[in-house]
C-alpha positions in Angstrom: 2.7 3.8 -11.3 2.2 0.4 -10.9 5.3 -0.4 -9.1 4.6 2.9 -6.8 1.2 1.8 -6.1 2.7 -1.8 -5.1 5.2 -0.4 -3.0 2.0 1.9 -1.3 0.3 -1.6 -0.6 3.4 -2.3 1.7 3.8 1.0 3.3 0.0 1.4 4.0 0.0 -2.2 5.5 -2.6 -3.3 3.1 -3.5 -6.8 3.8 -2.8 -8.4 0.3 -0.5 -11.0 -1.3 1.3 -10.0 -4.3 4.4 -10.8 -6.2 6.5 -8.3 -8.6 8.3 -9.2 -11.7 10.7 -6.6 -12.7 12.9 -6.0 -15.7 16.5 -6.9 -14.8 18.4 -7.2 -18.2 18.3 -3.4 -19.0 19.1 -2.4 -15.3 21.9 -4.9 -15.1 23.5 -3.4 -18.6 23.4 0.1 -17.5 25.1 -1.0 -14.3 27.8 -2.8 -16.0 28.5 0.1 -18.5 28.8 2.6 -15.5 31.2 0.0 -13.8 33.3 0.0 -17.0 33.1 3.9 -17.6 33.9 4.3 -13.9 30.9 6.7 -13.5 28.8 6.8 -10.2 25.9 4.7 -10.2 22.3 6.2 -9.6 19.6 4.4 -7.8 18.0 1.8 -10.1 14.3 2.6 -11.1 12.8 -0.5 -9.2 15.7 -0.6 -6.6 18.1 -3.2 -5.5 15.3 -5.2 -3.7 12.9 -5.2 -6.5 15.7 -6.5 -9.2 16.7 -9.4 -6.7 12.9 -10.1 -5.9 12.3 -10.4 -9.6 15.2 -12.9 -10.3 14.4 -15.0 -7.4 10.5 -15.2 -8.7 11.5 -15.9 -12.2 14.1 -18.4 -11.0 11.5 -20.4 -9.1 8.9 -20.0 -11.6 10.7 -21.4 -14.5 13.2 -23.9 -12.9 10.7 -25.0 -10.3 7.4 -24.2 -11.6 4.5 -21.9 -11.3 3.5 -23.3 -7.8 6.9 -22.8 -6.2 6.9 -19.4 -7.4 3.4 -18.4 -6.2 4.3 -20.1 -2.9 7.7 -17.8 -2.6 5.8 -14.5 -3.7 2.7 -15.2 -1.4 5.1 -15.9 1.7 7.3 -13.1 1.0 4.6 -10.2 0.4 2.7 -11.7 3.6 5.5 -11.2 5.8 6.8 -8.0 3.9 3.8 -5.9 4.6 4.5 -6.2 8.4 8.2 -5.4 8.2 9.7 -1.8 8.5 13.4 -2.9 8.4 15.0 -3.0 5.1 18.0 -5.1 6.1 15.5 -7.5 7.6 13.5 -7.8 4.4 16.5 -8.8 2.4 17.6 -11.4 4.8 13.9 -12.5 4.8 14.1 -12.8 0.9 16.9 -15.2 1.2 15.3 -17.3 3.7 12.1 -17.6 1.9 13.7 -18.3 -1.3 16.0 -21.3 0.5 13.0 -22.6 1.8 10.7 -22.8 -1.2 13.8 -24.2 -3.2 13.8 -27.0 -0.6 10.4 -27.8 -1.1 10.9 -27.7 -5.1 14.4 -28.9 -5.6 15.2 -28.7 -9.5 17.0 -31.5 -11.5 18.9 -31.0 -14.7 21.2 -33.3 -17.3 24.8 -32.5 -17.4 27.1 -32.7 -20.5 27.2 -36.7 -20.0 23.5 -36.7 -19.6 23.7 -37.6 -15.7 21.0 -36.3 -13.6 22.1 -33.6 -11.1 20.5 -31.0 -8.6 21.2 -27.4 -9.8 23.3 -25.5 -7.3 22.5 -21.8 -6.9 22.4 -20.9 -3.4 26.1 -20.1 -3.1 25.8 -17.6 -6.1 22.6 -15.7 -4.7 23.2 -15.8 -1.0 27.0 -15.8 -0.2 27.4 -12.2 -2.1 26.4 -8.7 -1.0 25.2 -5.6 -2.7 25.7 -5.2 -6.5 27.5 -8.4 -6.7 24.5 -10.1 -5.4 22.6 -8.6 -8.2 24.8 -9.8 -10.9 25.1 -13.1 -9.5 21.3 -13.4 -9.6 21.2 -12.5 -12.9 23.8 -15.1 -13.8 21.7 -17.7 -12.3 18.9 -16.7 -14.5 20.7 -16.7 -17.5 22.4 -20.1 -16.7 19.2 -21.7 -16.3 18.1 -20.8 -19.6 15.5 -18.2 -18.5 14.5 -14.8 -20.2 13.9 -11.6 -18.4 10.7 -9.8 -18.4 11.2 -6.7 -20.4 8.0 -5.0 -18.9 7.0 -4.9 -15.0 4.0 -6.9 -14.4 2.1 -7.6 -11.3 0.9 -10.6 -9.4 -2.1 -10.1 -6.9 -2.8 -13.0 -4.6 -1.5 -15.6 -7.2 -3.4 -13.8 -10.3 -1.5 -11.8 -12.9 -2.8 -8.4 -13.7 -2.6 -8.1 -17.2 -1.8 -4.5 -19.0 -0.7 -3.4 -15.7 -3.0 -0.2 -15.9 -3.5 2.1 -12.9 -7.2 1.9 -13.0 -6.9 -2.1 -13.6 -4.8 -2.3 -10.4 -7.1 -0.3 -8.1 -10.0 -2.3 -9.3 -8.0 -5.5 -8.8 -6.9 -4.3 -5.2 -10.5 -3.3 -4.3 -11.9 -6.5 -5.4 -9.4 -8.6 -3.5 -9.8 -6.4 -0.3 -13.5 -6.5 -0.3 -13.2 -10.5 -0.6 -10.7 -10.6 2.2 -13.0 -8.4 4.3 -16.2 -10.6 3.4 -14.3 -13.8 4.6 -13.4 -12.1 7.8 -17.0 -11.0 8.3 -18.2 -14.4 7.9 -16.0 -16.1 10.0 -13.8 -17.7 7.2 -10.2 -16.4 8.2 -8.8 -17.7 11.5 -9.1 -15.2 14.4 -5.5 -16.0 15.4 -4.0 -14.9 11.9 -2.1 -11.6 11.6 -4.5 -10.7 8.6 -7.5 -11.1 11.0 -6.1 -9.2 13.6 -5.2 -6.4 11.0 -8.4 -6.3 9.2 -10.5 -6.5 12.3 -8.5 -4.9 14.9 -6.7 -2.1 12.6 -3.5 -3.3 14.4 -1.3 -2.5 11.6 -3.0 0.5 9.9 -5.9 2.8 10.7 -6.7 4.2 7.3 -6.7 3.1 3.7 -4.6 4.8 1.1 -7.2 6.9 -1.0 -5.9 5.5 -4.4 -6.6 1.9 -3.2 -9.9 1.9 -1.3 -12.5 4.6 -1.0 -15.1 4.2 2.0 -14.8 4.2 5.6 -11.7 5.6 7.3 -10.9 2.1 9.1 -11.1 -1.5 8.1 -13.1 -2.3 11.2 -15.7 0.3 10.3 -15.5 -1.2 6.7 -16.4 -4.8 7.9 -19.1 -3.5 9.9 -20.8 -1.4 7.2 -24.0 -2.4 5.7 -22.5 -2.7 2.3 -20.9 -6.2 3.8 
């Protein structure tokens, strides 16, 4: 339910920054088992895009640090909200990962004790489809990372503990209201896409009922007496 609601945030064009952490080892094990058995594969629970996003986020978090992972998650989510083309979204994930990786280049010691920069771009970006899924997991394993066993949600840089539906709704509502308050009091650059989305309603006209209850448009919500 948490994953479905997170996808709704993008579909409904909610102005929110978030990152998703998905389980990966179970899905990849099933994929390899299907390959060995020669059986047709079913769509993964979270989809190929979610699996790849999980690996990139975890790889940056463990290898580059918390700040690098949050920079990536924020940049990816902010742009993904305004994008409809799945192929372009996949390309954007790679571009954002490369951009953040350049900012936070990791260094590790080889067998001889010499410091070397970790090389992973070729494995992640030079493959396609299921091969990319496997390669990105190999990078996670090779870097000594552990995949999360349960999906978790990061909203605006804050981890949502428990991943309960009610807790997610409350968190989204709070973040949404805080953003609208900032817009109302002139704390958001009026040239930014977020400002245009909240005030002008350029990206969406109605909130999803599971996310926010109240006025039918963000413009009405911002101008309401509650703010």
